[in-house]
N, C-alpha and C positions, 0 to 999 in steps of 0.2 A: 866508432863511439869514443867519447872521452870518458874520463873517470867517473862522472856523475850519471852516465847512461844516456846522455843526449848525443845526437849525431854531431860529429866534428865538422864544422863548416870548411875547414882547410882540406879535409879529405874530399869533400864534394867538389871543391875548386880543383884539386889535383886530378880528380877523375875527369872533369870537363876538359882540362888541359890535355890530358893523355888521350881522350876521345878525339879532340881536335887534331892532334898529331897523327893518330891512326887514320883518320879520314884522309889526310894529306898523303900518307904512305899508300893507302889503298887506291887512291885516285891515280897516282903516278905508276903504281904497280899495274893497274888495269891498262893504262896506255902502253906500258912496256910489254904487256902480254897481248897486245892488239885486241883487247876486249873493250871496244869503244862503246858498246851498249851499256856495260857496267859503269864505265867512266862517265857517260852522259847521265846516267841515273843518279850520279852523285852531285850533279850540277843544278843549281837553281836556274831555271830557264830565263829568268829576268835579271840574273846577275851579270856583272860586267867583268871582262878580262882586259885590263889596260896594259899596254906595253910601252916601254921607253923608246923602242925603235920607231914607232909611228906617233907616239905621244897622243894616242887615241884609244878608244875602247870599242870592243865588239861584245856581243853577248857571249857568255861562257860557252854555250853550244856552238856558236859560229866559229870561235877560235879552236875548239876541239875538232871541228870539221877540217880546219886548215892543217892541224897536226895529222889527222887521219889521212888527208890527201898526200902529205909528205911521206907518211908510212907506206902508202900504197905504191908510191914511186920508188921506194927503197927495197933493196934486197933483204934487209934485216929488220924492217920496221923501224920505229923510233923507240929508243929506250931512254928512260930517265932514271938516274941513280940519285937517290936522296942521300946527300952527304952529311947534312946536319939539320936539326930542327930545334927551334926555340918557340915557346908558346906562352901566351898570357891572355886570359879571358877567351874571347872568341877569335883571336888572331893567332896565326901560326906563321913564323918566318922559316923559310926553307932555303938551303943552298942545294942546288941541283946541278947535275951534269947530264947532257943529252948526247946521244950518238945515233947516227943514221948513215947507211951506205947508199948514197944516191948515185944515179948514173953520172959517171965522170968525176965524182968527188965524194969524199966523206965529210959529213957534218958532225962537229964535236964542239959543243958550246957549254958555258957555265952560266948559271942564273942565280940571282937572288930574287925570291918571290915572297911577297906578303899576301897571305891568304886569309880571307874572312870565312869562318865556318859557323854553321848552325849545328851545334852538337845534338840537339834534340831531334832534328830531322836528318842528321848525318849527311849534311850537304855542304858543298862549297857555295858561298853566296857572292863572293867577289874575289878578284885576284889582281895584283899589281906585279908585273914582271919587269925586272931590270936585267938587261943582257949586255953582252959585248956588241954594241951596235955596229962598230966598224967591221968586225969579223962577219957578223950576220949580213950586213949590206954587201960586203965583198963576195962572200961565198954563195949567198942565196939570191943574188940580184936577178939572174936569168930565170931561176926556178920560181920565185915569188911573183914576178910581174904578171904572168897570166892569171894566177890565182887572185891577185889583188883586183884585177879588172872584173872577174866573175864575182868575187866576194862582195865588193862594194855595191854592186847592183842587187845582190840577193840578201844582204844582211843589214844594209843601212848603217855602215860603220859611222861611229860617232866620235866627236871630239869631247874633251873634258870641259871646254869652255861653252858658255851659254849661247854664243853667236855662231857656233858651228865651225869657227876657225880653229886651227891647231893652236895649242897653248904656247908653243915655242915660236917667238917672233920670227926666227929665220925660216920657218916653214909656212908662214902665212902667204897666201896668194899662190901657193903651189898646188 
C-alpha cells in the first residue's frame, strides 16, 4: 500500500518478477532432483525450447525428455545450478551451469537462458538456450546422435523459419 491506502503498482510488479524468478529456480531444482513429473508440470505443453546448438525448437516437454534421457544414462543425474537471475515483466534471464557424469566422460556446461513465464499459471511458456556449442558438439556428439534420430521422428522438431529450413545459412540443406 502507498501512503493514500491504494495498492502500490510497483509492489505488484516486483511480486510478479520475483514469482517469475522462483518459477525458474523451482524448474531447474526439479530437474536437479530428478523430479521430472514436477518439472514437466511447470511447462506449457505448447511452448517451445529453442537452442543455439541446433538453431531450432522442440516443444518444452520434448526437450525435457532429452534431458531426462541424459540423466538416466548418468551416474549422478543432471544437475543445474542457477548462478544468477535477472527478470523484467514475464521474462527471466538465467545463467546456469550443468553437470552430469556420463559413461566415459563428465559433462559440464554453462548456459545463458531467456525464459518466458506465465506468473498466473506458474508455468514456463518458452525458452531460448544459448550454450557453448563447440563444447557440446565435441563432448556429446556420440551420445546425442541416437537421441536425435529418435526425437526427430517422435517430436517433429521445428525450425524458427517458416519454410522449415534452419535459420543459419550454413546449416541449410543438411
